[in-house]
Structures are given as structure tokens and as C-alpha cells.
All heavy atoms as an XYZ file, in Angstrom:
982
protein
N       0.819     -1.197      0.000
C       0.000      0.000      0.000
C       0.869      1.270      0.000
O       0.427      2.292     -0.496
C      -0.933      0.024      1.213
C      -1.971     -1.082      1.301
S      -2.982     -1.495     -0.105
C      -3.785     -0.075     -0.626
N       2.064      1.170      0.593
C       2.934      2.354      0.601
C       3.288      2.766     -0.821
O       3.282      3.952     -1.141
C       4.203      2.098      1.421
C       5.190      3.269      1.491
C       4.551      4.476      2.164
C       6.462      2.864      2.213
N       3.562      1.802     -1.686
C       3.876      2.139     -3.080
C       2.704      2.856     -3.745
O       2.901      3.811     -4.488
C       4.227      0.876     -3.876
C       5.590      0.314     -3.494
O       6.406      1.068     -2.942
O       5.824     -0.877     -3.740
N       1.491      2.396     -3.477
C       0.306      3.045     -4.050
C       0.176      4.471     -3.518
O      -0.162      5.395     -4.265
C      -0.949      2.238     -3.722
N       0.455      4.650     -2.230
C       0.361      5.977     -1.631
C       1.436      6.906     -2.200
O       1.154      8.065     -2.522
C       0.505      5.850     -0.112
C       0.099      7.031      0.726
C      -1.360      7.394      0.492
C       0.325      6.719      2.192
N       2.648      6.394     -2.352
C       3.733      7.197     -2.921
C       3.404      7.596     -4.357
O       3.628      8.737     -4.753
C       5.076      6.447     -2.833
C       5.541      6.395     -1.368
C       6.143      7.108     -3.706
C       6.738      5.520     -1.112
N       2.866      6.666     -5.135
C       2.478      6.999     -6.513
C       1.413      8.084     -6.545
O       1.458      8.980     -7.386
C       2.001      5.753     -7.258
C       3.159      4.958     -7.807
O       4.027      5.506     -8.471
N       3.200      3.678     -7.514
N       0.452      8.013     -5.632
C      -0.572      9.054     -5.577
C       0.056     10.401     -5.227
O      -0.341     11.446     -5.758
C      -1.658      8.697     -4.562
C      -2.542      7.549     -5.020
C      -3.591      7.198     -4.001
O      -4.503      7.978     -3.776
N      -3.475      6.026     -3.387
N       1.040     10.374     -4.356
C       1.728     11.608     -3.948
C       2.543     12.180     -5.103
O       2.419     13.361     -5.434
C       2.639     11.291     -2.758
S       3.689     12.661     -2.248
N       3.354     11.357     -5.733
C       4.249     11.829     -6.786
C       3.480     12.313     -8.006
O       3.792     13.356     -8.574
C       5.243     10.718     -7.187
C       6.230     10.475     -6.039
C       5.986     11.078     -8.465
C       7.138      9.283     -6.252
N       2.468     11.565     -8.398
C       1.754     11.882     -9.633
C       0.476     12.691     -9.403
O      -0.287     12.917    -10.333
C       1.469     10.613    -10.422
C       2.749      9.891    -10.784
C       3.062      8.661    -10.232
C       3.673     10.487    -11.638
C       4.252      8.026    -10.538
C       4.869      9.857    -11.947
C       5.148      8.621    -11.396
O       6.324      7.997    -11.692
N       0.256     13.129     -8.177
C      -0.862     14.008     -7.818
C      -2.213     13.510     -8.333
O      -2.925     14.212     -9.042
C      -0.615     15.427     -8.337
O       0.555     15.949     -7.780
N      -2.528     12.274     -7.982
C      -3.838     11.754     -8.341
C      -4.412     10.976     -7.168
O      -3.700     10.585     -6.251
C      -3.786     10.882     -9.604
C      -3.251      9.486     -9.379
C      -4.117      8.421     -9.179
C      -1.892      9.224     -9.374
C      -3.641      7.149     -8.970
C      -1.405      7.952     -9.167
C      -2.280      6.913     -8.970
O      -1.805      5.655     -8.762
N      -5.691     10.767     -7.222
C      -6.395     10.033     -6.180
C      -6.908      8.723     -6.779
O      -7.737      8.740     -7.683
C      -7.564     10.872     -5.662
O      -8.267     10.176     -4.684
N      -6.387      7.607     -6.294
C      -6.803      6.294     -6.802
C      -8.124      5.913     -6.146
O      -8.158      5.505     -4.985
C      -5.734      5.252     -6.502
C      -5.996      3.930     -7.176
O      -7.178      3.593     -7.415
O      -5.025      3.222     -7.473
N      -9.200      6.059     -6.892
C     -10.537      5.810     -6.338
C     -10.748      4.337     -5.973
O     -11.538      4.038     -5.087
C     -11.605      6.295     -7.315
C     -11.572      7.803     -7.534
C     -11.606      8.615     -6.246
O     -12.362      8.271     -5.311
O     -10.858      9.598     -6.150
N     -10.062      3.417     -6.639
C     -10.195      1.999     -6.294
C      -9.698      1.723     -4.875
O     -10.167      0.800     -4.222
C      -9.427      1.123     -7.276
C     -10.065      1.040     -8.638
C      -9.289      0.120     -9.555
O      -8.063      0.056     -9.479
N     -10.007     -0.581    -10.404
N      -8.747      2.510     -4.434
C      -8.193      2.342     -3.089
C      -8.807      3.312     -2.087
O      -8.437      3.319     -0.920
C      -6.672      2.521     -3.117
C      -5.911      1.490     -3.949
C      -4.451      1.878     -4.046
C      -6.057      0.102     -3.347
N      -9.707      4.165     -2.540
C     -10.330      5.126     -1.639
C      -9.552      6.418     -1.519
O      -9.665      7.120     -0.510
N      -8.735      6.717     -2.525
C      -7.943      7.946     -2.480
C      -6.846      7.869     -1.431
O      -6.490      6.806     -0.934
N      -6.335      9.041     -1.106
C      -5.237      9.148     -0.135
C      -5.651      8.559      1.220
O      -4.931      7.754      1.808
C      -4.862     10.615     -0.006
C      -3.713     10.881      0.911
C      -3.786     11.129      2.240
C      -2.332     10.919      0.569
N      -2.531     11.330      2.757
C      -1.618     11.205      1.742
C      -1.631     10.740     -0.614
C      -0.238     11.328      1.767
C      -0.254     10.868     -0.582
C       0.427     11.147      0.586
N      -6.815      8.967      1.711
C      -7.269      8.508      3.033
C      -7.529      7.012      3.059
O      -7.162      6.327      4.013
C      -8.522      9.274      3.448
C      -8.243     10.711      3.813
C      -9.483     11.442      4.272
O     -10.326     10.818      4.954
O      -9.611     12.632      3.967
N      -8.181      6.502      2.033
C      -8.478      5.074      1.980
C      -7.215      4.233      1.900
O      -7.099      3.197      2.560
N      -6.258      4.678      1.103
C      -4.993      3.964      0.973
C      -4.246      3.971      2.298
O      -3.712      2.946      2.730
C      -4.126      4.593     -0.139
O      -4.890      4.665     -1.340
C      -2.880      3.768     -0.384
N      -4.224      5.116      2.960
C      -3.556      5.223      4.266
C      -4.228      4.309      5.289
O      -3.553      3.580      6.026
C      -3.593      6.681      4.766
O      -2.959      7.516      3.796
C      -2.887      6.827      6.099
N      -5.546      4.323      5.314
C      -6.289      3.481      6.257
C      -5.994      1.999      6.013
O      -5.701      1.256      6.948
C      -7.783      3.775      6.144
C      -8.641      3.055      7.157
C     -10.122      3.444      7.109
N     -10.685      3.435      5.762
C     -10.948      4.527      5.016
N     -10.686      5.724      5.508
N     -11.470      4.421      3.814
N      -6.015      1.579      4.763
C      -5.746      0.179      4.427
C      -4.314     -0.210      4.776
O      -4.053     -1.319      5.235
C      -6.019     -0.080      2.946
C      -7.487     -0.037      2.602
C      -7.710     -0.178      1.107
C      -9.188     -0.017      0.803
N      -9.465     -0.095     -0.627
N      -3.382      0.710      4.569
C      -1.976      0.444      4.868
C      -1.790      0.176      6.363
O      -1.127     -0.782      6.753
C      -1.122      1.633      4.430
C       0.362      1.477      4.691
S       1.338      2.846      4.009
C       0.756      4.240      4.963
N      -2.415      0.999      7.196
C      -2.250      0.825      8.638
C      -3.144     -0.275      9.205
O      -2.861     -0.808     10.272
C      -2.438      2.143      9.376
C      -1.263      3.064      9.190
C      -1.411      4.265      8.520
C      -0.012      2.724      9.654
C      -0.333      5.116      8.332
C       1.087      3.553      9.465
C       0.920      4.755      8.797
N      -4.215     -0.640      8.506
C      -4.998     -1.806      8.919
C      -4.178     -3.068      8.716
O      -4.227     -3.985      9.530
C      -6.301     -1.905      8.121
C      -7.366     -0.942      8.578
C      -8.591     -0.954      7.673
O      -8.564     -1.469      6.561
N      -9.671     -0.357      8.148
N      -3.414     -3.108      7.635
C      -2.578     -4.268      7.352
C      -1.433     -4.380      8.359
O      -1.055     -5.485      8.756
C      -2.024     -4.185      5.936
N      -0.873     -3.247      8.776
C       0.234     -3.252      9.745
C       0.205     -1.935     10.522
O       0.762     -0.931     10.071
C       1.566     -3.415      9.020
C       2.745     -3.502      9.972
O       2.553     -3.422     11.210
O       3.885     -3.656      9.485
N      -0.436     -1.935     11.701
C      -0.544     -0.700     12.489
C       0.805     -0.108     12.916
O       0.898      1.090     13.183
C      -1.343     -1.127     13.720
C      -2.021     -2.388     13.328
C      -1.150     -3.045     12.306
N       1.851     -0.919     12.955
C       3.169     -0.457     13.388
C       4.129     -0.255     12.215
O       5.343     -0.296     12.396
C       3.772     -1.453     14.379
C       2.925     -1.600     15.622
O       2.397     -0.578     16.097
O       2.783     -2.734     16.115
N       3.603     -0.034     11.034
C       4.417      0.085      9.823
C       5.262      1.355      9.895
O       4.769      2.471      9.759
C       3.510      0.082      8.599
C       4.215      0.147      7.284
C       5.371     -0.571      7.055
C       3.714      0.921      6.262
C       6.016     -0.520      5.834
C       4.340      0.987      5.030
C       5.501      0.261      4.818
N       6.556      1.183     10.110
C       7.459      2.315     10.338
C       7.553      3.240      9.125
O       7.425      4.460      9.258
C       8.841      1.816     10.736
N       7.779      2.703      7.941
C       7.923      3.559      6.758
C       6.648      4.342      6.492
O       6.703      5.504      6.087
C       8.270      2.728      5.527
C       9.726      2.671      5.119
S      10.694      4.154      5.253
C      10.515      4.810      3.624
N       5.505      3.714      6.712
C       4.233      4.412      6.530
C       4.101      5.575      7.498
O       3.683      6.672      7.122
N       4.462      5.339      8.745
C       4.401      6.388      9.766
C       5.346      7.532      9.427
O       4.979      8.711      9.502
C       4.736      5.805     11.151
O       3.813      4.753     11.440
C       4.674      6.866     12.231
N       6.564      7.196      9.039
C       7.557      8.214      8.680
C       7.067      9.032      7.484
O       7.144     10.264      7.486
C       8.916      7.548      8.368
C       9.489      6.892      9.631
C       9.894      8.554      7.775
C      10.617      5.913      9.360
N       6.543      8.354      6.483
C       6.056      9.011      5.271
C       4.915      9.979      5.595
O       4.955     11.152      5.222
C       5.603      7.949      4.263
C       5.024      8.492      2.999
C       5.843      9.043      2.020
C       3.662      8.447      2.767
C       5.307      9.541      0.835
C       3.117      8.936      1.595
C       3.951      9.483      0.631
N       3.917      9.496      6.311
C       2.736     10.314      6.623
C       3.100     11.502      7.506
O       2.760     12.651      7.202
C       1.632      9.458      7.283
C       1.120      8.391      6.321
C       0.496     10.327      7.801
C       0.446      8.921      5.086
N       3.788     11.243      8.616
C       4.133     12.338      9.519
C       5.079     13.335      8.861
O       4.960     14.542      9.071
C       4.733     11.802     10.818
C       3.773     11.063     11.741
C       4.521     10.481     12.941
C       2.651     11.978     12.204
N       6.017     12.833      8.060
C       6.942     13.729      7.366
C       6.215     14.677      6.437
O       6.486     15.876      6.419
N       5.274     14.136      5.667
C       4.524     14.998      4.743
C       3.599     15.962      5.475
O       3.398     17.090      5.027
C       3.716     14.152      3.754
C       4.516     13.498      2.640
C       3.594     12.702      1.735
C       5.292     14.522      1.825
N       3.028     15.524      6.592
C       2.141     16.404      7.353
C       2.892     17.600      7.930
O       2.298     18.644      8.169
C       1.443     15.631      8.470
C       0.368     14.695      7.975
C      -0.277     13.890      9.080
O       0.234     13.879     10.229
O      -1.292     13.244      8.793
N       4.184     17.457      8.161
C       4.987     18.525      8.754
C       5.679     19.400      7.716
O       6.255     20.424      8.051
C       6.062     17.930      9.660
S       5.422     17.083     11.100
N       5.626     19.024      6.456
C       6.404     19.686      5.414
C       5.636     20.853      4.795
O       4.519     20.706      4.330
C       6.767     18.671      4.337
C       7.481     19.251      3.155
C       8.603     20.038      3.318
C       7.043     19.002      1.877
C       9.265     20.561      2.234
C       7.704     19.516      0.778
C       8.814     20.298      0.963
N       6.261     22.019      4.798
C       5.738     23.165      4.085
C       4.475     23.784      4.645
O       3.725     24.401      3.902
N       4.227     23.608      5.915
C       3.050     24.197      6.539
C       3.472     24.988      7.767
O       4.577     24.826      8.272
C       2.001     23.122      6.923
C       1.413     22.477      5.690
C       2.592     22.070      7.817
N       2.577     25.805      8.255
C       2.846     26.626      9.430
C       3.192     25.721     10.623
O       2.386     24.891     11.020
C       1.607     27.467      9.744
C       1.817     28.409     10.892
O       2.711     28.229     11.723
N       0.987     29.419     10.956
N       4.376     25.880     11.200
C       4.774     25.037     12.331
C       3.799     25.068     13.506
O       3.634     24.073     14.199
C       6.137     25.598     12.743
C       6.646     26.293     11.537
C       5.429     26.810     10.818
N       3.147     26.210     13.709
C       2.195     26.307     14.816
C       0.983     25.412     14.598
O       0.397     24.892     15.534
C       1.755     27.755     15.005
C       2.875     28.656     15.477
C       2.453     30.111     15.544
O       1.253     30.410     15.417
O       3.344     30.959     15.716
N       0.597     25.220     13.336
C      -0.572     24.403     13.025
C      -0.260     22.916     13.004
O      -1.170     22.099     13.001
C      -1.171     24.825     11.684
C      -1.764     26.213     11.713
C      -2.409     26.560     10.406
C      -3.022     27.949     10.488
N      -3.700     28.319      9.258
N       1.017     22.557     12.964
C       1.380     21.142     12.900
C       2.188     20.695     14.122
O       2.899     19.705     14.060
C       2.199     20.844     11.627
O       3.379     21.647     11.649
C       1.383     21.093     10.383
N       2.048     21.410     15.212
C       2.809     21.058     16.413
C       2.532     19.624     16.854
O       3.437     18.911     17.285
C       2.498     22.036     17.540
N       1.282     19.182     16.726
C       0.927     17.817     17.115
C       1.628     16.776     16.263
O       2.166     15.792     16.778
N       1.667     16.990     14.948
C       2.338     16.052     14.057
C       3.842     16.067     14.284
O       4.490     15.022     14.261
C       2.030     16.383     12.587
C       0.643     16.015     12.158
C      -0.380     17.095     12.481
O      -0.085     18.088     13.144
N      -1.605     16.897     12.047
N       4.393     17.241     14.509
C       5.832     17.343     14.788
C       6.187     16.594     16.077
O       7.181     15.903     16.145
C       6.260     18.802     14.876
C       6.243     19.501     13.552
C       6.497     21.002     13.700
N       6.088     21.710     12.523
C       6.881     21.970     11.488
N       8.120     21.581     11.508
N       6.418     22.621     10.435
N       5.343     16.725     17.081
C       5.566     16.023     18.342
C       5.484     14.509     18.115
O       6.279     13.754     18.640
C       4.540     16.486     19.385
C       4.525     15.741     20.680
C       5.799     15.677     21.506
N       6.570     16.883     21.588
C       7.895     16.897     21.770
N       8.577     15.790     21.905
N       8.547     18.020     21.827
N       4.513     14.060     17.309
C       4.388     12.625     17.001
C       5.636     12.113     16.291
O       6.108     11.013     16.572
C       3.162     12.360     16.122
C       1.846     12.477     16.839
C       0.707     12.202     15.869
C      -0.639     12.492     16.484
N      -1.730     12.307     15.517
N       6.176     12.909     15.376
C       7.380     12.504     14.655
C       8.574     12.419     15.601
O       9.353     11.462     15.547
C       7.661     13.474     13.506
C       8.787     13.112     12.550
C       8.526     11.774     11.869
C       8.959     14.207     11.503
N       8.704     13.392     16.485
C       9.792     13.378     17.472
C       9.642     12.173     18.404
O      10.606     11.456     18.678
C       9.826     14.695     18.269
C      10.262     15.841     17.355
C      10.740     14.591     19.491
C      10.027     17.223     17.930
N       8.429     11.938     18.883
C       8.179     10.787     19.763
C       8.461      9.475     19.046
O       9.048      8.556     19.626
C       6.743     10.799     20.290
C       6.480     11.938     21.254
O       7.460     12.532     21.766
O       5.296     12.248     21.490
N       8.046      9.381     17.786
C       8.319      8.174     17.003
C       9.821      7.956     16.873
O      10.309      6.837     16.989
C       7.662      8.273     15.622
C       7.880      7.067     14.771
C       7.098      5.928     14.951
C       8.868      7.046     13.794
C       7.302      4.800     14.179
C       9.077      5.931     13.022
C       8.296      4.799     13.213
N      10.568      9.037     16.662
C      12.029      8.949     16.531
C      12.663      8.404     17.802
O      13.586      7.600     17.746
C      12.630     10.328     16.242
O      12.164     10.824     15.030
N      12.144      8.842     18.936
C      12.720      8.431     20.218
C      12.394      6.993     20.582
O      13.219      6.298     21.170
C      12.238      9.365     21.328
C      12.820     10.757     21.229
C      12.292     11.653     22.326
C      12.859     13.052     22.205
N      12.297     13.974     23.198
N      11.183      6.537     20.242
C      10.774      5.204     20.689
C      11.046      4.104     19.670
O      10.953      2.928     20.002
C       9.299      5.197     21.067
C       8.351      5.301     19.906
C       6.911      5.186     20.339
C       6.019      5.195     19.112
N       4.645      4.950     19.406
N      11.397      4.478     18.447
C      11.590      3.477     17.393
C      12.858      2.680     17.624
O      13.928      3.224     17.858
C      11.651      4.152     16.031
O      10.431      4.755     15.745
N      12.700      1.372     17.526
C      13.837      0.456     17.657
C      13.772     -0.527     16.505
O      12.727     -0.755     15.913
C      13.780     -0.280     18.981
C      13.929      0.649     20.165
C      13.867     -0.093     21.463
C      14.058      0.931     22.573
N      13.336      0.656     23.745
N      14.887     -1.102     16.180
C      14.980     -2.127     15.136
C      14.552     -1.612     13.762
O      13.950     -2.344     12.986
C      14.160     -3.369     15.506
C      14.624     -3.991     16.804
O      15.821     -4.020     17.078
N      13.696     -4.458     17.602
N      14.842     -0.365     13.479
C      14.552      0.175     12.156
C      15.651     -0.240     11.182
O      16.812     -0.370     11.560
C      14.459      1.699     12.191
C      13.338      2.315     13.006
C      13.443      3.840     12.972
C      11.981      1.865     12.500
N      15.276     -0.415      9.923
C      16.264     -0.701      8.892
C      17.042      0.568      8.579
O      16.637      1.676      8.951
C      15.582     -1.201      7.601
O      14.813     -0.124      7.048
C      14.695     -2.416      7.864
N      18.142      0.419      7.862
C      18.936      1.578      7.470
C      18.103      2.554      6.636
O      18.177      3.763      6.834
C      20.176      1.123      6.689
C      21.096      2.287      6.365
O      21.449      3.071      7.234
N      21.478      2.394      5.107
N      17.300      2.027      5.730
C      16.454      2.880      4.895
C      15.453      3.656      5.752
O      15.250      4.858      5.544
C      15.720      2.040      3.846
C      14.799      2.801      2.895
C      15.577      3.836      2.085
C      14.066      1.840      1.986
N      14.844      2.995      6.719
C      13.887      3.668      7.601
C      14.568      4.747      8.431
O      14.022      5.847      8.592
C      13.200      2.645      8.509
C      12.279      1.720      7.761
C      11.848      0.505      8.560
O      12.509      0.143      9.554
O      10.833     -0.096      8.178
N      15.756      4.464      8.922
C      16.505      5.452      9.704
C      16.833      6.675      8.857
O      16.683      7.822      9.298
C      17.794      4.821     10.278
C      17.441      3.786     11.346
C      18.733      5.883     10.841
C      18.601      2.908     11.773
N      17.238      6.440      7.619
C      17.581      7.551      6.727
C      16.343      8.391      6.397
O      16.411      9.624      6.380
C      18.244      7.018      5.456
C      19.603      6.387      5.720
S      20.323      5.658      4.244
C      21.040      7.109      3.494
N      15.219      7.739      6.153
C      13.986      8.479      5.872
C      13.506      9.240      7.115
O      12.984     10.355      6.995
C      12.885      7.542      5.374
C      12.877      7.383      3.892
N      12.330      8.317      3.039
C      13.367      6.405      3.099
C      12.476      7.919      1.794
N      13.104      6.748      1.799
N      13.682      8.654      8.282
C      13.287      9.328      9.517
C      14.120     10.584      9.729
O      13.589     11.642     10.092
C      13.425      8.359     10.697
C      12.973      8.863     12.054
C      11.524      9.332     12.020
C      13.140      7.756     13.095
N      15.411     10.486      9.465
C      16.282     11.668      9.582
C      15.824     12.759      8.611
O      15.714     13.931      8.987
C      17.733     11.285      9.287
C      18.675     12.460      9.313
C      20.089     12.077      8.954
C      20.970     13.318      8.918
N      22.308     13.041      8.425
N      15.536     12.370      7.372
C      15.095     13.345      6.375
C      13.762     13.971      6.776
O      13.571     15.185      6.632
C      14.990     12.673      5.005
N      12.831     13.162      7.288
C      11.527     13.682      7.721
C      11.698     14.661      8.877
O      11.023     15.700      8.925
C      10.607     12.532      8.125
N      12.584     14.349      9.809
C      12.833     15.266     10.925
C      13.430     16.580     10.437
O      13.087     17.650     10.949
C      13.729     14.611     11.973
C      12.960     13.729     12.912
O      11.950     14.140     13.470
N      13.400     12.492     13.069
N      14.308     16.517      9.453
C      14.876     17.743      8.887
C      13.797     18.572      8.195
O      13.768     19.797      8.327
C      16.014     17.410      7.929
C      17.283     16.875      8.596
C      18.216     16.267      7.561
C      17.977     17.970      9.380
N      12.907     17.906      7.469
C      11.789     18.628      6.847
C      10.909     19.275      7.901
O      10.454     20.399      7.736
C      10.944     17.682      5.998
C      11.436     17.338      4.607
C      10.494     16.353      3.949
C      11.590     18.580      3.759
N      10.672     18.557      8.990
C       9.764     19.070     10.020
C      10.331     20.291     10.739
O       9.583     21.092     11.281
C       9.405     17.977     11.027
O      10.458     17.752     11.937
N      11.652     20.420     10.745
C      12.271     21.597     11.363
C      12.598     22.672     10.331
O      13.286     23.641     10.637
C      13.557     21.217     12.132
O      14.490     20.641     11.208
C      13.262     20.257     13.259
N      12.107     22.456      9.108
C      12.272     23.392      8.005
C      13.728     23.592      7.585
O      14.108     24.643      7.080
C      11.593     24.726      8.313
C      10.110     24.567      8.535
C       9.395     25.859      8.848
O      10.057     26.887      9.080
O       8.167     25.828      8.850
N      14.559     22.550      7.797
C      15.927     22.559      7.290
C      15.878     21.978      5.879
O      16.153     20.800      5.662
C      16.836     21.733      8.201
C      18.291     21.748      7.753
O      18.590     22.308      6.671
O      19.124     21.170      8.475
N      15.485     22.801      4.943
C      15.239     22.355      3.572
C      16.521     21.840      2.916
O      16.527     20.779      2.291
C      14.610     23.490      2.727
C      13.318     23.988      3.374
C      14.357     23.034      1.305
C      12.264     22.937      3.585
N      17.597     22.571      3.073
C      18.865     22.127      2.472
C      19.329     20.809      3.110
O      19.738     19.887      2.415
C      19.946     23.203      2.602
C      21.249     22.771      1.976
C      21.403     22.791      0.593
C      22.299     22.324      2.760
C      22.583     22.369      0.012
C      23.482     21.903      2.187
C      23.632     21.925      0.808
O      24.802     21.495      0.237
N      19.263     20.724      4.428
C      19.661     19.496      5.117
C      18.813     18.307      4.694
O      19.315     17.196      4.512
N      17.507     18.542      4.514
C      16.604     17.471      4.066
C      16.963     17.049      2.645
O      16.960     15.852      2.327
C      15.159     17.942      4.137
N      17.283     18.011      1.784
C      17.674     17.677      0.419
C      18.904     16.775      0.421
O      18.943     15.751     -0.272
C      17.958     18.951     -0.385
C      18.381     18.685     -1.818
S      18.988     20.167     -2.658
C      20.596     20.356     -1.894
N      19.897     17.126      1.217
C      21.111     16.320      1.313
C      20.780     14.928      1.871
O      21.297     13.919      1.379
C      22.177     17.031      2.178
C      23.351     16.120      2.485
C      22.645     18.301      1.480
N      19.899     14.868      2.863
C      19.509     13.575      3.439
C      18.822     12.694      2.390
O      19.101     11.487      2.300
C      18.593     13.786      4.646
N      17.933     13.268      1.584
C      17.280     12.486      0.529
C      18.279     12.078     -0.552
O      18.187     10.985     -1.109
C      16.090     13.245     -0.065
C      14.863     13.176      0.787
C      14.377     14.302      1.425
C      14.177     11.983      0.967
C      13.244     14.245      2.219
C      13.048     11.910      1.760
C      12.580     13.042      2.386
N      19.239     12.940     -0.850
C      20.287     12.565     -1.809
C      21.130     11.416     -1.264
O      21.544     10.528     -2.021
C      21.161     13.768     -2.142
C      20.459     14.789     -3.009
C      21.263     16.047     -3.239
O      22.277     16.282     -2.540
O      20.873     16.824     -4.126
N      21.380     11.420      0.036
C      22.115     10.305      0.653
C      21.327      9.005      0.550
O      21.911      7.932      0.364
C      22.449     10.617      2.113
C      23.513     11.685      2.245
O      24.313     11.901      1.335
N      23.520     12.373      3.371
N      20.021      9.096      0.693
C      19.176      7.907      0.506
C      19.354      7.389     -0.915
O      19.557      6.183     -1.135
C      17.691      8.218      0.791
C      17.480      8.537      2.270
C      16.800      7.052      0.355
C      16.110      9.106      2.601
N      19.312      8.294     -1.875
C      19.436      7.890     -3.279
C      20.803      7.297     -3.592
O      20.910      6.432     -4.464
C      19.154      9.076     -4.194
C      17.699      9.507     -4.229
C      17.560     10.842     -4.952
C      16.841      8.441     -4.887
N      21.836      7.732     -2.885
C      23.167      7.172     -3.111
C      23.195      5.688     -2.753
O      23.886      4.899     -3.406
C      24.210      7.932     -2.295
N      22.433      5.307     -1.740
C      22.398      3.903     -1.314
C      21.226      3.136     -1.911
O      21.296      1.921     -2.080
C      22.339      3.818      0.208
C      23.615      4.263      0.868
C      23.569      4.041      2.368
O      22.927      3.141      2.857
N      24.278      4.895      3.091
N      20.129      3.832     -2.178
C      18.907      3.193     -2.682
C      18.412      3.980     -3.898
O      17.447      4.743     -3.807
C      17.825      3.155     -1.588
C      18.279      2.489     -0.322
C      18.813      3.231      0.730
C      18.196      1.108     -0.182
C      19.243      2.613      1.898
C      18.620      0.483      0.975
C      19.143      1.242      2.010
O      19.567      0.622      3.165
N      19.074      3.831     -5.045
C      18.765      4.677     -6.206
C      17.362      4.496     -6.788
O      16.919      5.331     -7.565
C      19.833      4.277     -7.224
C      20.362      2.975     -6.771
C      20.168      2.906     -5.292
N      16.651      3.448     -6.409
C      15.304      3.232     -6.932
C      14.213      3.735     -5.988
O      13.031      3.466     -6.214
C      15.082      1.742     -7.234
C      16.029      1.144     -8.279
C      15.733     -0.332     -8.473
C      15.943      1.896     -9.594
N      14.583      4.478     -4.962
C      13.614      5.004     -4.007
C      12.891      6.193     -4.649
O      13.409      7.309     -4.710
C      14.327      5.433     -2.721
C      13.374      5.810     -1.608
O      12.378      6.518     -1.882
O      13.637      5.406     -0.462
N      11.688      5.937     -5.151
C      10.941      6.948     -5.906
C      10.600      8.171     -5.057
O      10.660      9.306     -5.538
C       9.671      6.339     -6.486
N      10.227      7.959     -3.807
C       9.872      9.087     -2.948
C      11.093      9.970     -2.698
O      11.020     11.202     -2.811
C       9.284      8.588     -1.627
C       9.004      9.689     -0.639
C       8.062     10.666     -0.925
C       9.688      9.774      0.565
C       7.801     11.703     -0.032
C       9.431     10.791      1.463
C       8.491     11.755      1.161
O       8.245     12.768      2.036
N      12.230      9.369     -2.372
C      13.451     10.149     -2.134
C      13.846     10.921     -3.390
O      14.251     12.085     -3.312
C      14.586      9.234     -1.684
N      13.708     10.291     -4.549
C      14.046     10.963     -5.804
C      13.140     12.170     -6.032
O      13.607     13.261     -6.366
C      13.917      9.987     -6.977
C      14.189     10.558     -8.360
C      15.627     11.040     -8.469
C      13.895      9.510     -9.424
N      11.862     11.980     -5.826
C      10.904     13.065     -6.049
C      11.148     14.234     -5.086
O      11.206     15.397     -5.513
C       9.482     12.527     -5.880
C       8.421     13.540     -6.117
N       8.114     14.017     -7.371
C       7.600     14.193     -5.255
C       7.146     14.910     -7.274
N       6.815     15.029     -6.005
N      11.311     13.928     -3.818
C      11.493     14.999     -2.828
C      12.860     15.662     -2.985
O      12.970     16.892     -2.876
C      11.282     14.464     -1.394
C       9.850     13.987     -1.207
C      11.624     15.514     -0.359
C       8.793     15.075     -1.357
N      13.905     14.884     -3.253
C      15.234     15.475     -3.451
C      15.208     16.448     -4.631
O      15.768     17.550     -4.554
C      16.278     14.387     -3.680
N      14.555     16.053     -5.707
C      14.455     16.920     -6.884
C      13.652     18.184     -6.555
O      14.053     19.295     -6.890
C      13.809     16.159     -8.044
C      13.613     16.995     -9.278
C      14.695     17.425    -10.023
C      12.336     17.346     -9.698
C      14.517     18.207    -11.167
C      12.145     18.119    -10.836
C      13.239     18.547    -11.562
O      13.059     19.314    -12.681
N      12.520     18.016     -5.886
C      11.695     19.153     -5.511
C      12.467     20.113     -4.607
O      12.426     21.345     -4.800
C      10.418     18.678     -4.806
C       9.565     19.800     -4.312
C       8.792     20.541     -5.182
C       9.559     20.137     -2.962
C       8.009     21.599     -4.733
C       8.793     21.192     -2.499
C       8.018     21.918     -3.380
N      13.189     19.575     -3.628
C      13.947     20.427     -2.710
C      15.102     21.107     -3.426
O      15.450     22.248     -3.112
C      14.428     19.618     -1.505
C      13.322     19.076     -0.607
C      13.909     18.204      0.495
C      12.474     20.183     -0.021
N      15.718     20.424     -4.391
C      16.789     21.035     -5.168
C      16.254     22.212     -5.964
O      16.900     23.273     -6.051
C      17.437     20.000     -6.096
N      15.067     22.052     -6.543
C      14.451     23.170     -7.264
C      14.123     24.315     -6.308
O      14.328     25.493     -6.625
C      13.172     22.710     -7.965
C      13.341     21.809     -9.171
C      11.985     21.311     -9.649
C      14.084     22.534    -10.281
N      13.622     23.965     -5.126
C      13.232     24.961     -4.142
C      14.427     25.785     -3.665
O      14.342     26.994     -3.481
C      12.564     24.284     -2.928
O      11.431     23.557     -3.395
C      12.122     25.272     -1.880
N      15.561     25.107     -3.470
C      16.746     25.784     -2.932
C      17.670     26.334     -4.014
O      18.648     27.007     -3.711
C      17.555     24.825     -2.029
O      17.981     23.709     -2.810
C      16.767     24.377     -0.835
N      17.372     26.013     -5.283
C      18.224     26.487     -6.365
C      19.473     25.660     -6.566
O      20.445     26.134     -7.171
N      19.486     24.433     -6.118
C      20.646     23.547     -6.249
C      20.471     22.522     -7.360
O      20.791     21.370     -7.196
C      20.924     22.831     -4.920
C      21.481     23.721     -3.885
N      20.683     24.451     -3.017
C      22.751     24.053     -3.577
C      21.445     25.164     -2.220
N      22.700     24.948     -2.541
N      19.993     22.951     -8.507
C      19.807     22.004     -9.610
C      20.947     22.083    -10.582
O      21.649     23.043    -10.675
C      18.492     22.266    -10.358
O      18.485     23.610    -10.809
C      17.302     21.997     -9.485
């Protein structure tokens, strides 16, 4: 389900067969309520590019998730670091973190999309 959600994010469409963004997210967490990559993806996007005062709850959830998470894979750890950088509005640092993900995992579509977007945003293309 994460791949379906990432595709909806990257290509800006709502897959009605899966119930759109919300339906896909719900199905993903019904299948695995403790899905680390799903949590990192959702919380990271909720904290990105919005007023920090309005997303204090999501930022706190991301920080708490970072502190309590154990046994994460290297990819999950790298995405968590990038999400935390996005949540603190360190755009350049997040871009570098996503580029580091791509150096080790070149087929990571989400990292590629966000790294490219952040490079355009910061003028590092």
C-alpha cells in the first residue's frame, strides 16, 4: 500500500479503487498498524511546508516516534532523519539527506521526487 500511496503523492492523483489518499492510508495501517515507513512518510509529509504552529501535534508525534523506534532498517533510519529535517524546516539538510538515501537506494521513488523538488526549491539544480 505504501507504493500506491507514494504513486498518488508523486503523480498528484487520487486512486478511487483504493479510496484515495485517506483510503490507501487506512488500508496500509490496517494491514500493519506499526508500519514504520508508513508512519515516517505520513508524519513527514504532514509537517512539510506548513505553518509550524498548526502542525505542532504532528511534529511532536514525529519526534516521539524517533525516540521510541527500535529495530529500524537503514532505509527507515535515513527516511526518519530526512523527515525530521523537513519538520524543522531545514530544507537544504533534508535535500542532502534524501540525496544520501538515493546514493544507497537509487530506486527510491519518494526520495528521488522529494530530493528533486527540494533542489528546485533551494536552487541547487
